[in-house]
C-alpha positions in Angstrom: -5.0 2.6 -21.3 -2.5 4.1 -23.6 1.0 4.8 -22.3 1.9 8.5 -22.0 5.0 9.9 -23.7 6.3 13.4 -23.0 9.5 15.1 -21.9 10.9 13.7 -18.7 11.2 16.9 -16.6 9.9 20.3 -17.3 12.3 23.1 -16.2 11.1 25.2 -13.3 10.4 28.8 -14.4 12.8 31.5 -13.2 12.1 32.5 -9.6 10.0 29.5 -9.0 10.3 27.3 -5.9 13.2 24.9 -6.8 11.8 22.1 -4.7 10.3 19.2 -6.6 6.8 17.8 -6.4 6.3 14.2 -7.4 5.4 13.7 -11.1 4.0 10.2 -10.6 2.2 8.4 -7.8 1.8 4.7 -7.1 -1.6 4.9 -5.4 -2.3 1.3 -4.5 -3.7 -1.1 -3.5 -1.9 -2.6 -0.5 -1.1 -6.3 -0.8 -1.0 -6.0 -4.6 2.8 -5.7 -5.2 3.1 -2.0 -4.5 6.2 -2.5 -2.2 8.0 -4.6 -4.9 7.1 -2.0 -7.6 8.3 0.8 -5.3 11.7 -0.9 -4.7 12.2 -1.8 -8.4 11.4 1.8 -9.6 13.6 3.2 -6.8 16.5 1.3 -8.3 16.2 2.9 -11.7 18.8 5.6 -12.3 16.3 7.9 -14.0 13.8 7.7 -11.1 13.9 9.2 -7.6 11.7 7.9 -4.9 12.1 8.8 -1.3 13.3 6.5 1.5 10.0 7.1 3.2 7.5 4.8 1.6 3.9 5.7 2.0 4.1 9.4 2.9 0.3 9.5 2.6 0.5 13.3 2.6 -2.5 13.9 0.2 -4.8 11.5 2.0 -6.0 14.1 4.5 -9.3 12.3 5.1 -7.3 9.5 6.7 -5.8 11.6 9.4 -8.4 10.4 11.9 -9.0 11.4 15.5 -7.3 8.2 16.5 -4.0 9.1 14.8 -1.1 9.2 17.2 1.9 9.5 14.9 5.1 10.2 16.8 7.3 13.2 15.8 9.6 12.4 12.9 7.1 10.1 11.3 5.1 10.9 8.1 5.2 14.5 6.8 2.5 16.8 8.2 3.3 20.0 6.3 4.1 20.8 2.7 7.6 21.7 3.6 8.1 18.4 5.3 6.7 16.6 2.3 8.8 18.5 -0.2 11.9 17.8 1.8 11.5 14.1 1.0 12.4 14.8 -2.6 15.3 17.3 -2.0 18.0 14.9 -3.1 16.4 14.2 -6.6 18.6 15.2 -9.5 17.2 17.5 -12.2 17.1 14.8 -14.8 15.2 12.3 -12.7 11.6 11.5 -12.6 10.2 12.0 -9.1 7.6 9.8 -7.6 6.2 8.3 -4.4 4.1 5.3 -3.4 1.2 5.6 -1.0 -1.3 2.8 -1.5 -3.8 4.6 0.7 -4.4 7.2 -2.0 -6.6 4.9 -4.0 -9.2 4.5 -1.3 -8.9 8.1 -0.1 -11.7 10.4 -1.1 -9.4 13.5 -0.9 -6.1 12.4 -2.5 -7.1 12.6 -6.2 -8.3 16.2 -6.0 -5.4 17.2 -3.7 -2.8 15.7 -6.1 -4.4 17.3 -9.1 -4.5 20.7 -7.4 -0.7 20.8 -7.1 0.4 18.6 -9.9 -2.3 18.8 -12.7 -0.3 16.5 -15.0 0.5 13.8 -12.5 0.7 10.3 -13.6 -1.1 7.6 -11.6 -0.3 3.9 -11.3 -2.8 1.6 -9.6 -2.7 -2.1 -9.1 -5.9 -4.1 -8.6 -6.4 -7.6 -7.3 -9.3 -10.0 -7.2 -11.5 -8.6 -4.4 -12.0 -11.6 -2.1 -8.3 -12.7 -2.1 -7.2 -9.1 -1.7 -9.4 -8.5 1.4 -8.3 -11.8 2.9 -4.6 -10.9 2.4 -5.2 -7.3 3.7 -6.9 -8.6 6.8 -3.9 -10.9 7.5 -1.7 -7.9 7.1 -3.8 -5.8 9.5 -3.6 -8.6 12.1 0.1 -8.9 11.6 0.6 -5.2 12.0 -1.6 -5.2 15.2 -4.1 -2.8 13.6 -6.7 -5.5 13.6 -7.4 -7.5 16.8 -10.1 -9.8 15.3 -8.2 -12.7 13.9 -11.3 -14.3 12.2 -11.7 -12.8 8.8 -15.4 -13.5 8.8 -15.9 -11.8 12.2 -13.8 -8.8 11.2 -16.1 -8.3 8.1 -19.1 -8.5 10.4 -17.8 -5.7 12.6 -17.8 -3.1 9.7 -21.2 -1.6 10.6 -20.2 -1.1 14.3 -16.8 0.3 13.3 -18.5 2.9 11.1 -20.1 4.2 14.3 -16.7 4.3 16.0 -17.3 1.1 18.0 -15.1 -1.9 18.4 -12.1 0.0 17.0 -8.8 -1.6 18.3 -6.7 0.6 20.5 -3.7 0.6 18.2 -5.7 1.3 15.1 -4.6 4.9 14.0 -6.9 4.8 10.9 -10.2 3.1 11.7 -11.4 3.5 8.1 -8.7 0.9 7.1 -10.9 -1.8 8.8 -13.9 -1.0 6.7 -12.9 -3.8 4.4 -15.7 -3.6 1.8 -14.8 0.0 1.0 -11.4 -1.0 -0.3 -12.8 -2.8 -3.3 -15.0 0.0 -4.7 -12.6 -0.1 -7.6 -14.5 1.8 -10.2 -15.4 4.7 -7.9 -11.8 4.9 -6.8 -10.5 5.1 -10.3 -13.2 7.6 -11.3 -12.0 10.0 -8.6 -8.7 10.3 -10.5 -10.3 10.3 -13.9 -12.5 13.3 -12.8 -9.4 15.5 -12.1 -6.6 14.2 -14.4 -6.4 13.2 -18.0 -7.5 9.6 -18.6 -4.3 8.8 -20.4 -2.3 9.8 -17.3 -3.5 6.7 -15.4 -2.0 3.2 -15.8 -4.1 0.5 -14.2 -2.2 -2.8 -13.6 -3.7 -6.2 -12.7 -2.0 -8.0 -9.9 -2.2 -11.4 -11.8 0.0 -9.9 -14.6 2.5 -8.6 -12.0 2.7 -11.9 -10.2 3.1 -13.8 -13.5 5.8 -11.6 -15.0 6.8 -8.7 -12.8 9.7 -7.7 -15.0 7.4 -7.2 -18.0 5.0 -5.3 -15.9 7.7 -3.0 -14.6 9.0 -2.4 -18.2 5.4 -1.3 -19.0 5.5 1.2 -16.1 8.9 2.5 -17.3 7.4 3.2 -20.8 4.5 4.9 -19.1 6.9 7.2 -17.2 9.0 7.8 -20.3 12.3 6.6 -18.8 14.8 4.1 -20.2 12.9 0.8 -20.2 15.9 -1.4 -21.0 17.9 -0.3 -17.9 18.8 -3.2 -15.7 16.2 -3.8 -13.0 16.5 -6.4 -10.3 13.1 -8.2 -10.1 11.6 -8.5 -6.7 8.7 -10.3 -5.1 7.5 -9.6 -1.6 7.6 -12.4 0.9 4.3 -14.1 1.4 2.6 -13.1 4.6 2.5 -15.6 7.4 -0.2 -16.1 10.0 0.4 -15.4 13.7 0.8 -18.7 15.5 1.5 -17.5 19.1 -0.1 -14.2 20.0 1.8 -13.6 23.3 5.2 -14.1 21.6 4.0 -11.9 18.7 3.0 -9.1 21.1 6.3 -9.4 22.9 8.2 -9.1 19.6 6.3 -5.9 18.8 6.9 -4.5 22.3 10.7 -5.2 22.0 10.8 -3.4 18.7 9.1 -0.4 20.2 11.6 -0.5 23.2 14.5 -0.3 20.8 13.0 2.7 19.1 11.8 4.5 22.2 13.1 2.9 25.5 11.5 5.6 27.6 8.0 4.7 26.4 8.4 0.9 26.6 7.1 -1.3 29.4 9.4 -3.0 31.9 9.2 -6.4 30.3 10.1 -5.2 26.9 12.9 -3.1 28.2 14.2 -6.0 30.2 14.2 -8.4 27.3 15.8 -5.8 25.1 18.5 -5.1 27.7 19.3 -8.7 28.5 19.4 -10.2 25.0 20.5 -7.6 22.5 23.1 -9.7 20.7 21.0 -12.9 20.8 17.9 -11.3 19.3 19.9 -9.8 16.5 21.5 -13.2 15.4 20.0 -14.6 12.3 19.8 -18.1 13.7 17.8 -17.0 16.7 15.5 -14.8 14.6 14.8 -17.7 12.3 13.9 -20.0 15.2 11.8 -17.2 16.7 9.9 -16.7 13.5 9.1 -20.4 13.5 7.6 -20.1 17.0 5.6 -16.9 16.3 4.4 -17.5 12.8 2.9 -20.3 10.8 1.7 -20.8 7.2 -1.7 -19.2 6.8 -4.7 -21.5 7.1 -6.4 -22.2 3.7 -9.2 -19.7 2.9 -12.7 -20.5 4.1 -14.2 -21.4 0.7 -17.8 -20.7 1.7 -16.8 -17.2 2.9 -14.8 -16.6 -0.3 -17.7 -17.6 -2.4 -20.0 -15.3 -0.4 -17.6 -12.4 -1.0 -17.3 -13.1 -4.7 -21.1 -13.3 -5.1 -21.3 -9.9 -3.2 -18.6 -8.3 -5.3 -19.4 -9.7 -8.7 -21.3 -6.5 -9.8 -18.1 -4.5 -9.0 -16.0 -6.9 -11.1 -18.4 -6.7 -14.0 -18.4 -2.9 -13.8 -14.6 -2.8 -13.6 -14.3 -5.1 -16.6 -16.4 -2.7 -18.6 -14.4 0.3 -17.3 -11.0 -1.1 -18.2 -12.3 -3.0 -21.3 -10.8 -6.2 -20.0 -12.6 -9.4 -19.1 -11.7 -9.7 -15.4 -14.9 -11.7 -14.8 -13.3 -14.7 -16.5 -9.8 -14.0 -15.3 -10.8 -13.9 -11.7 -13.3 -16.8 -11.9 -16.4 -14.7 -11.4 -18.0 -16.3 -14.5 -18.6 -19.3 -12.2 -20.6 -17.2 -9.8 -24.4 -17.2 -10.5 
């Protein structure tokens, strides 16, 4: 898709609300380098991105009945949302990164309604490896309690009925794994309400191979100085949970630090007795060794099953983007 070139910031008309809406959105997916991209763009002097990553304001369909966000969390009102961008300078491009927007059925229309010339940046990854990595993230975040990837996939039909949803899962739709890789339908929602040239679709493999070149491409798309110094970043590979009780204790202690009144007695006790020790880097390094391990290799039979299942999606995406992702992602070996 062609890069878009136009003036950086249009002046607000006289008497208009001076508060800024984002001009561009990094819409996802998770586990595809969106955090690294957010941090690199945030460091550019001509770009403003808020300290709150993933405001999710326009994904109204993901504010489920299970949501129990504490006060002071993500913005709930337009005023709260606009306040995130209050510190932006007039000459800066304003953007935000909410990976949930890509799978949201409401976000594209909601964004276009308030910002009809918004620019959209999406990052797509080979479906099977993406879902495996996303499942590991959900387990690590205590959103998913089923540690077996195969068994978690098998729970989708029951979870669509509101069953077997983990207690700490605020957004049950996040655990409907197959819905995350409806790539063409997700992109079409944005195409339907925004000019096609306003969307830049990146491929995770390109970003992993040369993230600086990919970021420079994004800067051209946003019409900011592409030669500005950018510190390249790569997110740390996710580790598997080795010891669940210790992992749960770690999470409880973190919650106790943030909200002691709501914490259990064990977490409060650990936090009170070992504050200095648990903050030392040597202790934390040893603790991580006890709690986490390198992830087990993927179950090849399951990965092949998933690639067989998702090959029609990859073929359709290749046609949609006019790029041979079937060969790039090894789906030409799938009958």
